[in-house]
VEXNU-581569 format. One record per residue: residue in three letters; x, y, z of N, C-alpha, C in turn. Coordinates in steps of 0.05 Angstrom, whole numbers, plus 5000, padded with zeros to 4 digits. Atoms other than C-alpha are relative to their C-alpha. Example, Ala and Ser with C-alpha at 12.3 -4.5 7.8 and 13.67 -1.06 7.14 Angstrom:
+-----+--------+---------+------+---------+----------+-------+--------+---------+------+
! res ! n_east ! n_north ! n_up ! ca_east ! ca_north ! ca_up ! c_east ! c_north ! c_up !
+-----+--------+---------+------+---------+----------+-------+--------+---------+------+
! Ala !   5018 !    4976 ! 5000 !    5246 !     4910 !  5156 !   5018 !    5024 ! 5000 !
! Ser !   4984 !    4976 ! 4999 !    5273 !     4979 !  5143 !   4985 !    5022 ! 5014 !
+-----+--------+---------+------+---------+----------+-------+--------+---------+------+
END
This chain:
+-----+--------+---------+------+---------+----------+-------+--------+---------+------+
! res ! n_east ! n_north ! n_up ! ca_east ! ca_north ! ca_up ! c_east ! c_north ! c_up !
+-----+--------+---------+------+---------+----------+-------+--------+---------+------+
! Met !   5015 !    4976 ! 4998 !    5000 !     5000 !  5001 !   5015 !    5025 ! 4996 !
! Ala !   4982 !    4972 ! 5003 !    5031 !     5069 !  4978 !   4995 !    5017 ! 5026 !
! Leu !   5003 !    4979 ! 4980 !    5040 !     5116 !  5031 !   4991 !    5027 ! 4991 !
! Ala !   5013 !    4975 ! 5006 !    4999 !     5181 !  5028 !   5021 !    5021 ! 5002 !
! Thr !   4979 !    4977 ! 5002 !    5040 !     5241 !  5005 !   4985 !    5026 ! 5011 !
! Arg !   5013 !    4976 ! 4987 !    5027 !     5302 !  5048 !   5006 !    5022 ! 4983 !
! Thr !   4995 !    4972 ! 5016 !    5015 !     5364 !  5004 !   4996 !    5024 ! 5011 !
! Asp !   5008 !    4972 ! 4987 !    4990 !     5416 !  5052 !   5027 !    5008 ! 5016 !
! Arg !   4975 !    4991 ! 4984 !    5051 !     5454 !  5079 !   4991 !    5026 ! 5015 !
! Arg !   5007 !    4973 ! 4985 !    5043 !     5505 !  5132 !   5015 !    5023 ! 4993 !
! Pro !   4984 !    4978 ! 5008 !    5063 !     5575 !  5113 !   5018 !    5009 ! 5020 !
! Ser !   4976 !    4993 ! 4985 !    5128 !     5601 !  5135 !   4991 !    5023 ! 5022 !
! Phe !   5003 !    4980 ! 4976 !    5132 !     5649 !  5195 !   4996 !    5027 ! 4988 !
! Ala !   4996 !    4972 ! 5011 !    5152 !     5707 !  5152 !   4974 !    5006 ! 4984 !
! Arg !   5026 !    4998 ! 5016 !    5087 !     5692 !  5107 !   4978 !    5000 ! 5019 !
! Thr !   5021 !    4999 ! 4977 !    5044 !     5686 !  5171 !   5000 !    5030 ! 5010 !
! Val !   4998 !    4973 ! 4992 !    5070 !     5753 !  5195 !   4989 !    5021 ! 4979 !
! Trp !   5010 !    4981 ! 5024 !    5060 !     5788 !  5127 !   4967 !    5000 ! 4995 !
! Asp !   5031 !    5002 ! 5006 !    4990 !     5761 !  5121 !   4982 !    5011 ! 5022 !
! Ser !   5019 !    4988 ! 4979 !    4967 !     5791 !  5187 !   5003 !    5031 ! 4999 !
! Thr !   4999 !    4969 ! 4998 !    4948 !     5863 !  5198 !   5019 !    5011 ! 5016 !
! Val !   4979 !    4990 ! 4986 !    4996 !     5872 !  5249 !   5027 !    5002 ! 4992 !
! Gly !   4977 !    5006 ! 5019 !    5051 !     5846 !  5206 !   5004 !    5023 ! 4982 !
! Lys !   4998 !    4981 ! 5021 !    5033 !     5894 !  5151 !   5004 !    5026 ! 5014 !
! Lys !   4998 !    4978 ! 4986 !    5029 !     5952 !  5202 !   5029 !    5004 ! 5008 !
! Thr !   4971 !    4999 ! 4991 !    5097 !     5934 !  5228 !   5022 !    5005 ! 4978 !
! Val !   4980 !    4994 ! 5022 !    5130 !     5933 !  5161 !   4995 !    5029 ! 4990 !
! Met !   5005 !    4968 ! 5009 !    5097 !     6002 !  5145 !   5012 !    5017 ! 5019 !
! Ala !   4987 !    4983 ! 4980 !    5123 !     6031 !  5207 !   5033 !    4999 ! 4998 !
! Val !   4971 !    5004 ! 5006 !    5195 !     6003 !  5201 !   5010 !    5011 ! 4978 !
! Ser !   4993 !    4987 ! 5024 !    5201 !     6025 !  5131 !   4998 !    5030 ! 4997 !
! Gly !   5007 !    4970 ! 5001 !    5169 !     6091 !  5141 !   5024 !    5014 ! 5019 !
! Leu !   4979 !    4991 ! 4983 !    5223 !     6102 !  5198 !   5026 !    5000 ! 4987 !
! Ile !   4976 !    5001 ! 5018 !    5281 !     6082 !  5145 !   4998 !    5024 ! 4987 !
! Met !   5001 !    4978 ! 5021 !    5254 !     6133 !  5096 !   5001 !    5028 ! 5017 !
! Leu !   5001 !    4975 ! 4987 !    5247 !     6187 !  5153 !   5028 !    5007 ! 5006 !
! Leu !   4969 !    4996 ! 4995 !    5323 !     6175 !  5173 !   5012 !    5014 ! 4975 !
! Tyr !   4992 !    4988 ! 5028 !    5336 !     6187 !  5100 !   4994 !    5026 ! 4996 !
! Leu !   5008 !    4975 ! 5005 !    5297 !     6247 !  5092 !   5017 !    5025 ! 5019 !
! Val !   4988 !    4986 ! 4984 !    5331 !     6280 !  5153 !   5029 !    5006 ! 4991 !
! Val !   4972 !    4997 ! 5011 !    5401 !     6267 !  5126 !   5001 !    5016 ! 4972 !
! His !   5001 !    4988 ! 5025 !    5380 !     6287 !  5057 !   4992 !    5035 ! 5002 !
! Met !   5005 !    4972 ! 4997 !    5352 !     6354 !  5081 !   5021 !    5018 ! 5013 !
! Ile !   4974 !    4986 ! 4990 !    5416 !     6371 !  5117 !   5018 !    5003 ! 4975 !
! Gly !   4983 !    4993 ! 5026 !    5455 !     6359 !  5054 !   4991 !    5024 ! 4981 !
! Asn !   5012 !    4978 ! 5019 !    5408 !     6402 !  5011 !   5008 !    5027 ! 5015 !
! Leu !   4999 !    4976 ! 4983 !    5420 !     6460 !  5062 !   5029 !    5005 ! 4993 !
! Lys !   4972 !    4993 ! 5006 !    5494 !     6457 !  5038 !   5001 !    5020 ! 4976 !
! Ile !   5000 !    4982 ! 5022 !    5472 !     6496 !  4978 !   5003 !    5029 ! 5007 !
! Phe !   5003 !    4970 ! 4992 !    5467 !     6561 !  5020 !   5037 !    5005 ! 5001 !
! Phe !   4974 !    4992 ! 4993 !    5545 !     6554 !  5027 !   5018 !    5001 ! 4971 !
! Gly !   4988 !    4998 ! 5027 !    5560 !     6559 !  4952 !   5002 !    4975 ! 4983 !
! Ala !   5000 !    5022 ! 5021 !    5567 !     6519 !  4887 !   5025 !    4979 ! 5009 !
! Gly !   4975 !    5021 ! 4993 !    5639 !     6488 !  4910 !   4990 !    4982 ! 5024 !
! Glu !   5012 !    5019 ! 4978 !    5610 !     6463 !  4977 !   4979 !    4980 ! 4994 !
! Phe !   5022 !    5015 ! 5004 !    5550 !     6436 !  4949 !   5007 !    4978 ! 4979 !
! Asn !   4994 !    5019 ! 5018 !    5582 !     6402 !  4890 !   5020 !    4979 ! 5011 !
! His !   4979 !    5018 ! 4989 !    5639 !     6374 !  4932 !   4985 !    4980 ! 5017 !
! Tyr !   5020 !    5017 ! 4983 !    5583 !     6343 !  4979 !   4990 !    4977 ! 4979 !
! Ala !   5011 !    5021 ! 5014 !    5549 !     6311 !  4920 !   5020 !    4979 ! 4992 !
! His !   4977 !    5018 ! 5004 !    5618 !     6280 !  4900 !   5008 !    4983 ! 5019 !
! Trp !   4994 !    5016 ! 4978 !    5628 !     6256 !  4968 !   4984 !    4978 ! 5004 !
! Leu !   5025 !    5023 ! 4996 !    5565 !     6215 !  4971 !   5009 !    4977 ! 4984 !
! Arg !   4993 !    5025 ! 5018 !    5596 !     6172 !  4910 !   5026 !    4989 ! 5012 !
! Thr !   4971 !    5012 ! 4991 !    5666 !     6162 !  4946 !   4995 !    4989 ! 5030 !
! Val !   5005 !    5011 ! 4968 !    5634 !     6141 !  5019 !   5013 !    4975 ! 5000 !
! Gly !   4990 !    5029 ! 4995 !    5670 !     6080 !  5041 !   5027 !    4995 ! 4985 !
! Glu !   4977 !    5008 ! 5009 !    5730 !     6081 !  4998 !   5026 !    5004 ! 5018 !
! Pro !   4997 !    5022 ! 5018 !    5776 !     6046 !  4989 !   4987 !    4976 ! 5002 !
! Phe !   5017 !    5027 ! 4995 !    5738 !     5990 !  5021 !   4981 !    4997 ! 4978 !
! Met !   5020 !    5001 ! 5017 !    5679 !     6006 !  4978 !   5006 !    5012 ! 4973 !
! His !   4997 !    4989 ! 5029 !    5682 !     6021 !  4904 !   4984 !    5023 ! 4995 !
! Tyr !   5012 !    4976 ! 5009 !    5665 !     6083 !  4873 !   4967 !    4999 ! 4994 !
! Glu !   5026 !    5001 ! 5003 !    5586 !     6095 !  4882 !   4989 !    4976 ! 5013 !
! Trp !   5012 !    5024 ! 4987 !    5578 !     6026 !  4917 !   4980 !    5004 ! 5024 !
! Thr !   5015 !    4990 ! 4976 !    5557 !     6059 !  4983 !   4970 !    5014 ! 4991 !
! Leu !   5023 !    4988 ! 5011 !    5510 !     6104 !  4946 !   4976 !    4982 ! 4986 !
! Trp !   5019 !    5017 ! 5009 !    5476 !     6047 !  4909 !   4992 !    4982 ! 5019 !
! Leu !   5011 !    5017 ! 4978 !    5470 !     6005 !  4973 !   4981 !    5017 ! 5011 !
! Val !   5019 !    4982 ! 4990 !    5434 !     6064 !  5001 !   4973 !    5006 ! 4986 !
! Arg !   5022 !    5001 ! 5021 !    5387 !     6068 !  4938 !   4985 !    4977 ! 5003 !
! Ile !   5012 !    5024 ! 4999 !    5374 !     5995 !  4943 !   4981 !    5001 ! 5023 !
! Val !   5012 !    5000 ! 4971 !    5354 !     6001 !  5017 !   4970 !    5015 ! 4996 !
! Leu !   5020 !    4985 ! 5001 !    5309 !     6059 !  5000 !   4979 !    4991 ! 4979 !
! Val !   5022 !    5015 ! 5015 !    5275 !     6024 !  4942 !   4985 !    4979 ! 5013 !
! Val !   5017 !    5018 ! 4983 !    5256 !     5967 !  4986 !   4986 !    5011 ! 5018 !
! Ala !   5014 !    4990 ! 4980 !    5233 !     6008 !  5042 !   4976 !    5016 ! 4985 !
! Val !   5023 !    4987 ! 5015 !    5189 !     6051 !  4988 !   4979 !    4981 ! 4991 !
! Val !   5018 !    5023 ! 5007 !    5159 !     5986 !  4960 !   4987 !    4988 ! 5022 !
! Ala !   5011 !    5014 ! 4975 !    5150 !     5952 !  5027 !   4978 !    5021 ! 5013 !
! His !   5018 !    4980 ! 4987 !    5115 !     6017 !  5055 !   4976 !    5003 ! 4980 !
! Ala !   5022 !    4998 ! 5020 !    5071 !     6027 !  4991 !   4982 !    4976 ! 5000 !
! Thr !   5013 !    5026 ! 4998 !    5051 !     5954 !  4987 !   4986 !    4995 ! 5022 !
! Ser !   5016 !    5003 ! 4972 !    5033 !     5950 !  5060 !   4975 !    5021 ! 5002 !
! Ala !   5020 !    4981 ! 4997 !    4994 !     6012 !  5057 !   4976 !    4995 ! 4984 !
! Tyr !   5020 !    5006 ! 5016 !    4956 !     5993 !  4998 !   4982 !    4978 ! 5007 !
! Gln !   5013 !    5025 ! 4991 !    4940 !     5922 !  5023 !   4981 !    5007 ! 5028 !
! Leu !   5013 !    4995 ! 4977 !    4918 !     5951 !  5088 !   4974 !    5017 ! 4996 !
! Ser !   5022 !    4984 ! 5006 !    4871 !     6002 !  5056 !   4979 !    4980 ! 4989 !
! Arg !   5019 !    5022 ! 5012 !    4842 !     5942 !  5012 !   4986 !    4989 ! 5021 !
! Arg !   5011 !    5018 ! 4979 !    4830 !     5903 !  5074 !   4980 !    5015 ! 5019 !
! Asp !   5022 !    4984 ! 4984 !    4796 !     5961 !  5112 !   4974 !    5007 ! 4982 !
! Ile !   5019 !    4990 ! 5014 !    4754 !     5977 !  5051 !   4977 !    4974 ! 5000 !
! Arg !   5021 !    5024 ! 5003 !    4727 !     5902 !  5048 !   4989 !    4996 ! 5027 !
! Ala !   5011 !    5004 ! 4974 !    4718 !     5901 !  5123 !   4976 !    5017 ! 5003 !
! Arg !   5022 !    4981 ! 4997 !    4673 !     5963 !  5120 !   4995 !    5011 ! 4972 !
! Pro !   5009 !    4989 ! 5027 !    4641 !     5969 !  5050 !   4986 !    5024 ! 5000 !
! Gly !   5017 !    4979 ! 4999 !    4591 !     6018 !  5070 !   5016 !    5026 ! 5010 !
! Lys !   4986 !    4975 ! 4992 !    4614 !     6091 !  5076 !   4987 !    5010 ! 5025 !
! Tyr !   5009 !    4988 ! 4976 !    4604 !     6126 !  5143 !   4982 !    5022 ! 4995 !
! Val !   5023 !    4977 ! 5007 !    4543 !     6173 !  5145 !   5017 !    5024 ! 5010 !
! His !   4985 !    4977 ! 4987 !    4590 !     6220 !  5193 !   5026 !    4992 ! 5000 !
! Lys !   4970 !    5002 ! 4997 !    4665 !     6226 !  5189 !   5005 !    5002 ! 5027 !
! Lys !   4993 !    4997 ! 4971 !    4700 !     6217 !  5254 !   5010 !    5031 ! 5002 !
! Pro !   4997 !    4969 ! 4996 !    4699 !     6287 !  5283 !   5030 !    5005 ! 5010 !
! Arg !   4973 !    4992 ! 4991 !    4769 !     6282 !  5313 !   5024 !    4991 ! 4982 !
! Ala !   4986 !    5007 ! 5020 !    4802 !     6255 !  5250 !   5015 !    5025 ! 4988 !
! Ser !   4986 !    4974 ! 5008 !    4858 !     6308 !  5233 !   5001 !    4999 ! 4966 !
! Tyr !   4996 !    4997 ! 5031 !    4870 !     6334 !  5163 !   5022 !    4981 ! 4990 !
! Ala !   4975 !    5015 ! 5014 !    4935 !     6296 !  5156 !   4989 !    4972 ! 4999 !
! Thr !   5012 !    5027 ! 5000 !    4897 !     6231 !  5174 !   4982 !    4995 ! 4977 !
! Arg !   5022 !    5006 ! 5019 !    4842 !     6241 !  5127 !   5014 !    5003 ! 4970 !
! Thr !   4991 !    4998 ! 5027 !    4893 !     6256 !  5069 !   5027 !    4982 ! 4997 !
! Met !   4977 !    5019 ! 5005 !    4948 !     6204 !  5082 !   5000 !    4984 ! 4974 !
! Arg !   4999 !    5016 ! 5023 !    4926 !     6163 !  5024 !   5005 !    5016 ! 4974 !
! Trp !   4989 !    4986 ! 5024 !    4930 !     6217 !  4972 !   5027 !    5013 ! 5003 !
! Gly !   4973 !    4992 ! 4992 !    4990 !     6246 !  5006 !   5024 !    4982 ! 4990 !
! Gly !   4978 !    5018 ! 5007 !    5026 !     6182 !  4994 !   4997 !    4995 ! 4968 !
! Ile !   5000 !    4999 ! 5027 !    5005 !     6181 !  4921 !   5015 !    5025 ! 4988 !
! Ile !   4986 !    4972 ! 5010 !    5029 !     6254 !  4912 !   5033 !    4995 ! 5004 !
! Leu !   4974 !    5002 ! 4996 !    5096 !     6236 !  4942 !   5014 !    4975 ! 4981 !
! Gly !   4990 !    5023 ! 5016 !    5103 !     6169 !  4899 !   5006 !    5016 ! 4973 !
! Leu !   4996 !    4986 ! 5028 !    5092 !     6211 !  4836 !   5026 !    5019 ! 5000 !
! Phe !   4978 !    4978 ! 4996 !    5141 !     6266 !  4865 !   5027 !    4987 ! 4998 !
! Ile !   4976 !    5016 ! 4999 !    5192 !     6213 !  4875 !   5014 !    4995 ! 4974 !
! Val !   4995 !    5007 ! 5023 !    5190 !     6192 !  4806 !   5009 !    5025 ! 4981 !
! Trp !   4993 !    4973 ! 5012 !    5194 !     6265 !  4778 !   5025 !    5010 ! 5010 !
! His !   4974 !    4989 ! 4987 !    5251 !     6283 !  4826 !   5023 !    4982 ! 4986 !
! Ile !   4977 !    5017 ! 5012 !    5292 !     6225 !  4801 !   5006 !    5007 ! 4973 !
! Leu !   4999 !    4993 ! 5029 !    5280 !     6241 !  4728 !   5012 !    5027 ! 4998 !
! Asp !   4991 !    4972 ! 5002 !    5297 !     6314 !  4739 !   5027 !    5004 ! 5006 !
! Leu !   4975 !    4996 ! 4984 !    5358 !     6314 !  4787 !   5019 !    4979 ! 4999 !
! Thr !   4977 !    5020 ! 5000 !    5388 !     6245 !  4779 !   5003 !    4991 ! 4972 !
! Thr !   4993 !    5009 ! 5027 !    5380 !     6223 !  4710 !   4999 !    5023 ! 4978 !
! Gly !   4999 !    4979 ! 5018 !    5366 !     6290 !  4679 !   4980 !    4994 ! 4976 !
! Thr !   5017 !    5010 ! 5020 !    5309 !     6261 !  4637 !   4980 !    5024 ! 4989 !
! Val !   5019 !    4977 ! 5004 !    5259 !     6317 !  4645 !   5009 !    5025 ! 5012 !
! His !   4989 !    4973 ! 4991 !    5305 !     6370 !  4668 !   5003 !    5023 ! 4983 !
! Ser !   5000 !    4976 ! 5017 !    5301 !     6439 !  4644 !   5025 !    5015 ! 5000 !
! Gly !   4976 !    4984 ! 5002 !    5358 !     6483 !  4619 !   5025 !    4984 ! 4994 !
! Gly !   4975 !    5017 ! 5007 !    5403 !     6423 !  4602 !   5015 !    4991 ! 5023 !
! Phe !   4984 !    5011 ! 4975 !    5426 !     6377 !  4653 !   5030 !    4995 ! 4996 !
! Gln !   4972 !    4998 ! 5001 !    5498 !     6379 !  4671 !   5011 !    4980 ! 5023 !
! Glu !   4990 !    5019 ! 4979 !    5529 !     6316 !  4701 !   5023 !    5008 ! 5017 !
! Gly !   4979 !    4990 ! 4985 !    5574 !     6331 !  4758 !   4995 !    5029 ! 5011 !
! Arg !   4999 !    4976 ! 4989 !    5547 !     6397 !  4771 !   4968 !    5007 ! 5013 !
! Pro !   5026 !    4999 ! 4987 !    5484 !     6391 !  4821 !   4994 !    5025 ! 5006 !
! Tyr !   5007 !    4972 ! 4994 !    5488 !     6462 !  4840 !   4985 !    5015 ! 4977 !
! Gln !   5015 !    4986 ! 5023 !    5470 !     6489 !  4772 !   4976 !    4988 ! 4993 !
! Asn !   5022 !    5017 ! 5005 !    5421 !     6432 !  4762 !   4976 !    5009 ! 5017 !
! Val !   5020 !    4993 ! 4982 !    5383 !     6454 !  4823 !   4992 !    5023 ! 4992 !
! Leu !   5006 !    4978 ! 5009 !    5384 !     6523 !  4802 !   4982 !    5005 ! 4972 !
! Asp !   5016 !    5000 ! 5024 !    5353 !     6507 !  4734 !   4973 !    4990 ! 5008 !
! Thr !   5024 !    5013 ! 4995 !    5297 !     6465 !  4764 !   4982 !    5022 ! 5016 !
! Phe !   5014 !    4980 ! 4986 !    5277 !     6522 !  4812 !   4998 !    5028 ! 4991 !
! Ser !   5003 !    4981 ! 5011 !    5284 !     6573 !  4763 !   4973 !    5001 ! 4983 !
! Thr !   5023 !    5000 ! 5014 !    5220 !     6550 !  4732 !   4976 !    5002 ! 5019 !
! Trp !   5021 !    4998 ! 4981 !    5151 !     6563 !  4760 !   4988 !    4971 ! 5009 !
! Tyr !   5012 !    5028 ! 4995 !    5128 !     6490 !  4751 !   5016 !    4984 ! 5019 !
! Gly !   4985 !    5011 ! 4981 !    5187 !     6465 !  4786 !   4997 !    5004 ! 5029 !
! Asn !   5002 !    4992 ! 4975 !    5176 !     6503 !  4846 !   4973 !    4992 ! 5012 !
! Val !   5029 !    5009 ! 4992 !    5098 !     6489 !  4847 !   5003 !    4970 ! 5008 !
! Val !   5002 !    5028 ! 4997 !    5110 !     6413 !  4841 !   5017 !    4996 ! 5027 !
! Tyr !   4981 !    5002 ! 4976 !    5168 !     6414 !  4895 !   4987 !    5007 ! 5028 !
! Ile !   5009 !    4991 ! 4974 !    5133 !     6458 !  4946 !   4972 !    4984 ! 5006 !
! Ile !   5024 !    5017 ! 4996 !    5064 !     6418 !  4937 !   5008 !    4976 ! 5017 !
! Ala !   4990 !    5028 ! 4990 !    5103 !     6352 !  4950 !   5010 !    5003 ! 5026 !
! Met !   4991 !    4995 ! 4973 !    5138 !     6381 !  5008 !   4980 !    5001 ! 5023 !
! Leu !   5025 !    5002 ! 4981 !    5074 !     6400 !  5043 !   4984 !    4977 ! 5003 !
! Ala !   5013 !    5025 ! 4995 !    5044 !     6335 !  5032 !   5017 !    4982 ! 5018 !
! Leu !   4980 !    5014 ! 4983 !    5109 !     6306 !  5061 !   4998 !    5004 ! 5032 !
! Gly !   5003 !    4991 ! 4972 !    5099 !     6346 !  5122 !   4976 !    4990 ! 5017 !
! Leu !   5021 !    5011 ! 4990 !    5030 !     6322 !  5133 !   5003 !    4968 ! 5004 !
! His !   4992 !    5030 ! 5001 !    5053 !     6251 !  5118 !   5017 !    4991 ! 5022 !
! Val !   4984 !    5007 ! 4978 !    5107 !     6251 !  5169 !   4988 !    5005 ! 5028 !
! Arg !   5011 !    4995 ! 4972 !    5067 !     6283 !  5224 !   4982 !    4980 ! 5006 !
! His !   5019 !    5023 ! 4995 !    5015 !     6229 !  5221 !   5013 !    4974 ! 5002 !
! Gly !   4988 !    5026 ! 5002 !    5060 !     6175 !  5198 !   5019 !    4991 ! 5027 !
! Phe !   4983 !    5006 ! 4976 !    5111 !     6182 !  5257 !   4983 !    4991 ! 5025 !
! Trp !   5021 !    5008 ! 4978 !    5053 !     6179 !  5307 !   4991 !    4970 ! 5000 !
! Ser !   5015 !    5025 ! 5001 !    5024 !     6121 !  5277 !   5021 !    4975 ! 5004 !
! Ala !   4984 !    5013 ! 4999 !    5092 !     6088 !  5273 !   5011 !    4989 ! 5030 !
! Ala !   4996 !    5000 ! 4972 !    5106 !     6098 !  5347 !   4981 !    4983 ! 5016 !
! Gln !   5018 !    5017 ! 4992 !    5038 !     6067 !  5363 !   5002 !    4967 ! 4995 !
! Thr !   4997 !    5025 ! 5010 !    5049 !     6008 !  5319 !   5022 !    4981 ! 5015 !
! Leu !   4977 !    5015 ! 4989 !    5116 !     5991 !  5350 !   4996 !    5000 ! 5031 !
! Gly !   5003 !    5001 ! 4971 !    5090 !     5999 !  5421 !   5019 !    5018 ! 5017 !
! Val !   4983 !    4979 ! 4991 !    5133 !     6061 !  5436 !   4975 !    5020 ! 5016 !
! Gly !   5017 !    4981 ! 4987 !    5074 !     6102 !  5454 !   4989 !    4990 ! 5025 !
! Ser !   5014 !    5006 ! 4973 !    5039 !     6104 !  5524 !   4989 !    5027 ! 5012 !
! Arg !   5012 !    4973 ! 4986 !    4997 !     6153 !  5565 !   5021 !    5021 ! 5009 !
! Thr !   4981 !    4982 ! 4993 !    5056 !     6183 !  5593 !   5021 !    5011 ! 4978 !
! Arg !   4986 !    4995 ! 5018 !    5094 !     6188 !  5528 !   4988 !    5016 ! 4977 !
! Asp !   5019 !    4995 ! 5026 !    5036 !     6208 !  5476 !   5007 !    5028 ! 4998 !
! Arg !   4997 !    4968 ! 5003 !    5046 !     6289 !  5490 !   5026 !    5001 ! 4986 !
! Ala !   4974 !    4995 ! 5008 !    5121 !     6283 !  5480 !   5001 !    4989 ! 4967 !
! Leu !   4998 !    5010 ! 5028 !    5115 !     6238 !  5416 !   4983 !    5017 ! 4978 !
! Lys !   5016 !    4982 ! 5014 !    5059 !     6282 !  5387 !   5020 !    5028 ! 4993 !
! Thr !   4981 !    4975 ! 5006 !    5108 !     6343 !  5397 !   5021 !    4995 ! 4981 !
! Leu !   4976 !    5006 ! 5013 !    5164 !     6308 !  5368 !   4992 !    4994 ! 4968 !
! Ala !   5017 !    5003 ! 5030 !    5119 !     6286 !  5305 !   4999 !    5029 ! 4989 !
! Asn !   5006 !    4973 ! 5012 !    5100 !     6362 !  5293 !   5027 !    5012 ! 4999 !
! Val !   4975 !    4985 ! 4999 !    5172 !     6388 !  5306 !   5015 !    4986 ! 4973 !
! Leu !   4988 !    5012 ! 5027 !    5198 !     6335 !  5251 !   4987 !    5007 ! 4976 !
! Ala !   5013 !    4994 ! 5021 !    5145 !     6351 !  5204 !   5005 !    5029 ! 4991 !
! Leu !   4997 !    4973 ! 5005 !    5156 !     6427 !  5211 !   5030 !    5003 ! 4986 !
! Leu !   4974 !    4997 ! 5008 !    5233 !     6423 !  5205 !   5004 !    4988 ! 4973 !
! Leu !   4996 !    5013 ! 5026 !    5231 !     6375 !  5146 !   4987 !    5019 ! 4977 !
! Thr !   5018 !    4986 ! 5018 !    5177 !     6418 !  5108 !   5017 !    5027 ! 4994 !
! Ala !   4984 !    4974 ! 5004 !    5216 !     6484 !  5123 !   5027 !    4995 ! 4987 !
! Gly !   4972 !    5004 ! 5009 !    5286 !     6454 !  5109 !   4996 !    4996 ! 4970 !
! Phe !   5003 !    5004 ! 5027 !    5263 !     6428 !  5040 !   4990 !    5025 ! 4983 !
! Ile !   5011 !    4980 ! 5013 !    5225 !     6487 !  5020 !   5019 !    5022 ! 4999 !
! Ala !   4980 !    4978 ! 5001 !    5280 !     6535 !  5039 !   5015 !    5003 ! 4976 !
! Val !   4982 !    4998 ! 5024 !    5319 !     6516 !  4977 !   4987 !    5008 ! 4976 !
! Pro !   5015 !    4986 ! 5023 !    5267 !     6533 !  4922 !   4993 !    5032 ! 5007 !
! Val !   5010 !    4971 ! 4993 !    5248 !     6598 !  4961 !   5027 !    5015 ! 4998 !
! Ala !   4976 !    4984 ! 5003 !    5320 !     6618 !  4962 !   5008 !    5002 ! 4976 !
! Val !   4992 !    4998 ! 5026 !    5332 !     6607 !  4890 !   4977 !    5020 ! 4987 !
! Met !   5021 !    4980 ! 5011 !    5267 !     6645 !  4874 !   5004 !    5026 ! 5011 !
! Thr !   4994 !    4973 ! 4988 !    5286 !     6705 !  4919 !   5029 !    5009 ! 4992 !
! Gly !   4975 !    4997 ! 5006 !    5356 !     6703 !  4894 !   5024 !    5002 ! 5020 !
! Val !   4977 !    5006 ! 4980 !    5389 !     6684 !  4957 !   5019 !    4982 ! 4993 !
! Val !   4981 !    5021 ! 5014 !    5421 !     6626 !  4921 !   4998 !    5007 ! 4971 !
! Ser !   4996 !    4996 ! 5026 !    5444 !     6643 !  4851 !   5024 !    4994 ! 4990 !
+-----+--------+---------+------+---------+----------+-------+--------+---------+------+
END
């Protein structure tokens, strides 16, 4: 008599975690914090433009030589890019699947919206879409130069930034995206803290304050660059 072959296999631990709502929220929180850390560093780097073309271009070159001679030219930069791509995809995927799961669980629309829901909370979905589209535009503009105005110049990021923010549409796109980023960070940081169990009754006020401060600093720091170009402070 032939032995019966067992075909049903239990899903892996990673698959079980990912399929759960808690697992998706955790992935969303961790990937969001990775991107937040990058944004803080990126903003600080952007502000070097106020020290002139030499300082800013040198910083851009340094990013490609970090880790040398152990790391080859641009290897560290590409490693950072890969981590960011993974974080963005994981964040967007978990957000989309959580949204679809929420819609399936509550197919009928509420008669009255939650009165205590903030503007940032209600616009998280659209804010995420705006930021996703902005990332694509930003890469095509200042990394590959595909949609860059004025003629993209390899190795001259200072001039490329001036070209972008010398156009009205470059400023509009960037400023709108940064305002959406501020709202996204304000709500996202708070949500991540709750998901990861950092929040508590005694720490809630401090976490909310930190979320507001981070959102404000990032928004102001990023918008300072196009404003400086528009006003002639940076030229």
